[in-house]
N, C-alpha and C positions, 0 to 999 in steps of 0.2 A: 386742964381747967377751963372751967365757965366764965366766959366773959359776964360779971356782975351788970355791967350796963347795957348789956343788947336784952333786948324788950320780947318779950316771947311773939310777937309779930315778925319781927327779924328773924328769930331762928326758925318759925316758920318757913318764912321766906328763902333762907339758904337750903333747908332741908327738901322744897320742892327744885331749887336750882340743882342743888344734888343728883337729885332722883333725875332729872333732865340729860344732867351730864351722863349719869349713866347710861342712860337710854340711849346715846347717842354713840356712847363706848359700845357698849354691846351693838349697835347696827354697824359699828367700823369694824368691829371685830368680825362681826359676819361677812361684811363685804370684801376684807382680806382674805378671809376662807373661799369665800367662793371664786377670787381673782388665781387662789393660790391653784383650787382645785381646775381654773379653767388653764391654767400655767402647765399643771400637771398634765392633764389633755392634749394639751397641744404639744406639749414635750413628746408626750406616747406619741400620737399623731406623726409628728415630724420623724420622731426614730422607726416606725412603721413604713413611713414612708422611703427613709433612708435605706431599709432594709430591704424593701420592695426594687427601688431602683437598684441597689447593690447586687441584689439577685439578678434581674433585668441582665442589668451590665455583663452580670457574671456569665451568666447562663449564655452568652450570643459566642454562637461558634467559630464568627468569623472575628478579628483582630480588631479591637482598637484604642486607640493610645490616644491621649490628651496633652497636649503641648503647651508650652508658654509662648511668650515672644520670643523668645530669645533659643527656641529648639530644643529646652531642657523638657525631658520626660516627668510628667507631674501624678500622672495615674495611667494604670494599663490594666486589661481584664483577663482572665487566667488563659486565652488563649493566646496571647501574645509572649506570655510568662510561659507557655508551654514551645510556641514557634522558637523562642529566643533564649532558651535556658541557659544555653552557653554562655549569654552575655548575661545573667543576673548578676545584683540587682539592677533592674533597669531607670525603676524611677531616680530622677536628679540625673542622669547622665545625658548627653546631646542622643538626638535620636541619632543620626549618622554615625556617632561610634556605637550605637546599643546595636544597630538594627543591620548595619554594612561594615562595621569594623575600622570605618576611616575616620581619619583625622583632620578630615575637610569635607565641606559642604559636596553634595552629589550636582554631578552634570543636570538631570534631570529629576526634579523635584516639585511634583505640586504643592507643599506645604508651602514651599516659599512662594508661589506664586499667589495661593490666599491672603500671605502675611505682606504681599505687596498690592494687593487688590482687594481686599476684603470679601474676596467673592470665593465659590466653590471652587475647586479644580480636580483634576483625573488623570490618572496617567498609570502605564504598566510598568511595573519596575520589577528588578531579581529579589527571587528572595535566597538570604544569603544564610548560609549555615557559618559554623567555625572558621574563622581566620579569614571570612569577606568569600569563600567558594560557593557559587550559586548553586543552586538546589532546587529552583524553582523560579516561579513566576506569580504574581499579585497584582490583583484590583487595587488601585490605592487612591480613594476618593478623599478628598479634605475638604473640612467645614469651619466657616470663620465662628470663634465662639468670643460675643460680646457682651460685655457689662451692663445688665439690666438697666442699674441707676442712672450711668455714665454715657452708655454707647459707643462705649470707647472700644477697641479688640484689645482681647484679652490672652487671647491665644489661638488653636485651632484642633480639632476634633480630627483624628485620623480612622478612618473606616478604612479596615482592608481585607480583601477577600482573597485567599489560596484557588488560583484556577491554574495551576501546576498540568491536573488532569486534562483539563479543559485543551490548554495551550499545544498537549501533546499531542490529542486528539487532533488538533485543527492542522497542527502540522503534518502529521500522521496523513488525513483526507490532501493536504496541499500537494503531498509527496505524491499521492496516489493518483491525481488529478493530473499533476505533470505527468506521473509515466503512462497515464491512459496516454494521453495527448502525444507524447512523443512515439507511444505505439501505434497509435494511428498514420500519425504521419510516415513514421518506418514501415509500416503494412501498406500506405498509397503509394510510398516512392518504392516501395521492392517490387509491387505488384507493373507498377511501368516499366520499371527495370528487367523484370521478368518475359514482358511480352515483347520487349527490344531482343534480349536475350534469346527469347526462342526464334524471332526471325534472322538473328544472325548465324544460333547453333544447325537453322534447318538447311539457311543456305550453303554453308559452310558442308555442308555432308551433302548434300546435292553437288557440290563442286567437287568433292571427292568421288566421287560417283563415277565424274565424266575425267578426270585427272590420272595418268598413271603414276603407280606409286615411285617410277624413277623420274618423275618430273618437278624438279625444284621446287615447285610451286605449291606441290601436293605439303612439302613439309611447313610452308608460310601457312597453309590452309588449315595444317595440325591443330600448328601457332594458335589459331585464333579460337579454336576449338579447345585449347589447354585454358584459353583466358576468359572463356566463357564459363567454361565450369567452374573457374576459381571465383568470377562475378557470380557463378548460380550458388556459389556455396556462401558466400556473404550475404544476397538475399535471404538465402534460406534462414541463416541465424538470424536474420533480420526478421521475417515472419515468425521465425521462434518465440522470438521476445516480442511482436504485437500479438503476439497466440493466435494466429488466421494460419498455421501451418496445418497442414492435412495428417492427424497422427493416425496410427494401426495399431490401437492399444490391445494388451494382451494380460493375463491374469498369470503374476509372475511371484516368484520367491525372491525378496528383496536379497537374503541372505545368498542366493544363489548366485544371483547377478554379481555380487560381490566378489563371492569366492573364483567365480568363473573370470575375473578380470583381475586376480590377484597377481598373476606372475608380470604379466602386462604393466602393473601399478609399479610394480617394484623395479621395473627396467627403465621406466617413465623417469621417473624421479631419481635415478643416481645410487649413488653408495654413498654421498656425504648427507644422504636425507634418510632416518630411520625411520621404516612403516610398523605402523602400529593395529592389527584389525583385533577388534573383540565385535562380535556378533553373535545379539542374546538367542535363546532356544524359544524356537517357533516364534519367531521375530512373526509372522501371521505375512501374508500376501496382498499385493498391489494391483491395479490393473493401470499400466503404463507403455506405452511404446517402448520395446527393448533396445532398439536402437537410441531412441531417445534417452531413454535413463541412462544409458552407459556413456551417453553426450554427458549428460549432468555431471557424473561421478568425474570422467576424467579432466573436462574443465572447473572441479574444481582441485582436482590432484595437481592440477598442472598449475594452478592460480595460489596453491599452497607451497609447492616448490619454490616456483619462483620469489614468495616473502622470505625464503630459508635459504640466499646463497652462500653464505658461511656453513650451513647443514643446519641437522635438527631433529625433531620429532614431527610426526605426521600421525597420526590417531583417526583413525576410522571406526565409526561404531554404528550397528545397529540396532532397532530394540523396540518394542510393541507400545505403545502409550497412549492412555484416553487424555485429550484435551477438554477442558472444562472449559466453561465460557470464557473466564476472566481471561485465561491463557489465549485463547481463539481471537479473542478481542485485541491483544498487543502487536496490532499491526500488517496480521498476517492476512486476515481477510478470511477467514477458514471456520467451518463450522464445528461446533465441539460437537466429540465423537472419538470412535477407534481409528488410530493412525498408526503407521509403521514410521519411526523417526529416523532419519540417513544422517549421522552428524559427521564433519571431517572440522578435525582441530590441529594448527599448527601453532608452533614457537617462534613464529618468526617475527617481522619487525612489527607489527600490530598496524593499526588506522584510529586516526580521531574520528571524531562525532561528526564532522564537515567533511571527510572525505567516505564516512561510512550513508552519508546521505545520495551520492552521486553515483556507487561504484556498477549499481544494477541498469543505469543507463546507457544505453551504445554509445560505444565508439568513446567512451570516459575510460581513460587509463594512466597509470602514476608511471608505466611502465616508458622505457626509451623508443627515443623513434624508432620503425621497424622491426620492434622486440614486440607489441601486439596489436590487436586492432579493436582492444574495446568491447568487443563481442562477447567474449567467454561468459561471463557473470550475467549478460544481460539474457543470454541464451539461456544459461539455468533459470532466470526469473522467468521467462516463458513457458519453457517446457514445465516448469512443476505449478505454474498457474494455470497451465492451460491441461494439467492431469488434474485440477481441482484440489490443490495442495498447497500448500503453505511453506514458506522460508524467510528465517529470521536471522541477523548476525552481529556478535558481540565480540567486540574488540578494544583495546587500549593500547598506546603508542608502547612500544616495546614489549607488550607481553602476547604475543599471539593473537590468532584469528580464530572464530568458533563459527561455523555454520552450521544451521539446524534445520533440515529438510521433513518436511510433514505430509506425507503421502496417506491418502484413505485406505482403511484396511478392508478388505474384503474379507467377510465373513463367510457366505456362501461361494466355498470356491469350484466352480464346475470343471468338469473333464474334458478340455480341449485337444482332441488329436490334430497332430499337424498334416496337411495335406502331403499325398505322395507326390512327389515330382513326376510333371509330366513332359512328354517331351517339349523342344523351343516349337513356337508357334511358326508359321510360313510366314513368308515376306508379302505375298501376291495374294490378289484374290480381283474377281469379276465383280462384284458385287455394286451395289448404287450404294454413295454415302452423300448426307443432307449436311453439306460444310456452312457452320453458322457460325461465324467470327465477326465482332464488329472492326480488329486491327486490320488494316488491307495488308502490311506487309505480311503478319504470322497467317492470316487465309490466304495469300498467293502463295507463300511457301510450303502451305501446310498441302493446297492444293498438287501444287508439281509434283511431291513427292508419292503423294495417293495416285495419282495419274501413272506415275513411272512404275509403279507397282502394280496395277492393269484396274484401278477400280474405276467407276463412273460415278462423276463427280455433280453432287446439283451443289450451286454456290448461293449462301447469301451472307450479304454484309450486317444483315440483324433480323430479329426476330419476324419484323413485318414481314419482309422480304420471304423468309423460310413460310411463312402461313401461306402466302401467296404461290409460291414454288410449289409446295406439297399438295395444294387445292387443284392445282393446274395439270399434277404430274400422276400420270396414269398407269404406270408399272407401279414396282414395289418398291418401295427406301427402304433397303436391309438395314443400316445403320443410320442416326445421326452423331456425327461428332459436333458439339457444341462447347461452346464457353457456358459458365455458370452466372458470371455477371454481365449482364449487357445493360444498356440504355432502354427504358420503360418493360422491358419484359425478362425475366431470368430465365437462365436455361431449362429448369425444371418446371418452369410453368408454361412454357414453350412445349415442351414433351406431354403435358396432360392436354393441352391443345390439340395436339399432333394426334395423340393416341385415337379416337375415334375414325380417323380417315386411315392410320394407318397403324394397325396391329400387330402387324409383323414386326414394326421398326424395334432394333435395340437403340441403346443409347450410351455413348459415351461423353463423358462431361471431362473438361479441359481447364483449367484457370492458373495464374500468377499465383492466386493465395484463395482459400477458402474465406471470405468475409465472416466476421465474427456472429452474424446471425443466421449464416449458416452452419456455424459448430452448434448452438446454441439451441439454435430452434430447429434443427434437424431439416433443412432447406432440401437435400441432399436425400433421396432416398434411402433406406437402408440397403449396403451392400452395393450402392451404384459403384460402378465401375468410371474408377478418375485418373486423369493423368494431370501431373502439375509439370507446369511451364515453371522454366523451362526445360525442351525436351529434346532429344537426340532423335534424328530420322526413323533409326531402327529400332526403336524404344516406342515411337509414335505406331511405325508398321506390325509391331508383335502385339501390341494392345487391341488394336483395331482388328486383327486377325484374331485376338484372343476374346473379345467379346463378341464377334461374329461365331463362331465356333460353340460359344457357350448357351445352350437351352435358355432362353427367353424367362421361365419362370424361376432362373438363378443368377440371372446375370445381376 
């Protein structure tokens, strides 16, 4: 209803005001629409950023765990959920309960350090499975999580990396380095012992040549020789472990070796242990020293028998296998390829992991005093490694033990004819022998033994003296008897230097061991005559005569 008292001017003014107000409302509505659009865009951008961060969080293959200041789990990525699926759900649980199945704080905890100091921390911690059982190892980095507004510490971000494979590789490397160091020590000690034993054995033989058998002293000297032989057997096992033993490999059928030993093995293990032998057809051939390979089998069988004092079952198996790259890397140090596998399994007491880490070390034994030298498995280890093979062991307390030996399979089997036995060589001679030996006691004993057998001896305490003597000697030198490893110059190098002066000279090498580089780099020429210390005088004289009587082109 119109106000009759309003003038046209007032009505016109009101219309203008209403139009202005309408414009203001339209502007406000447009502004509201823009704000609404900005909010929508901001919300979409925030959601997109959240999805991106969530995808990043989820795609990280290492574990991520976010904790509050009370060690409650706030958030985890899928990797943590996969590792600890047995403890799901993880959220809102205490970290020590969810990750370690503990009802109290862990003794070693970088997260607690971060909460106490506000700084990042790091530790290697065990990775646990159901029941808190250790299943591996983790690198755990903890980082402080601060409130951007207040600067207060509001939690911790744990970044976790599985290092189980790396740690296993490191442990295997450390074990390999330890075994290598022990091997070098064993090789050095046995070399020095063999030099001493050589002198003792030689002088004992010389005494026996002068003492009638009816003399009581003859029995005493014989006992000395027996003691030397026992000591030489121990040093021989040490050399085998250190892989510095001189082997005489042949191409062998492993099934044939096992078959030829079956009756011996059955007698060895006794009636309380049942022996089962399974041999695959066409197992293949290996290249190994026959005596050393038999020693491997015997040592493993004896070890298995001793693990079953109340009786049990002992299984011996052979089979051809192709070792892939992953299997070859499992601590055996062998190349991928075709192998012949020898498996020895017993149902005995078994071993824990700590014991398994030491079983190949020399003199380590769990047997009672005087019931084992601790050299059986170390000898096996050395023979297998020197034969370019690998060995693994699996065992658990109360569940028996399995040893697996892998020897490279020989694909092209040559026809090897056994040499016909010849007559025993003479022990006397009149030839000139150049004796080069840096150990005084050995040199004197060998000189006396050769002189008593009629040989003319040129004696040199080192390679330098040998060069001087050879240069001044105007007659023939029929044989040089030399140590392999000497200061400043090796025996083979000395032979090269003397060859132009005395082309007629034959060579017999002797050594307490062949150093590792001799075996690997073939410092000794192929087919070289070799006499291992310690040796009996009879063996020395027979070998000297054999080399002298063999034409030089095949000696």
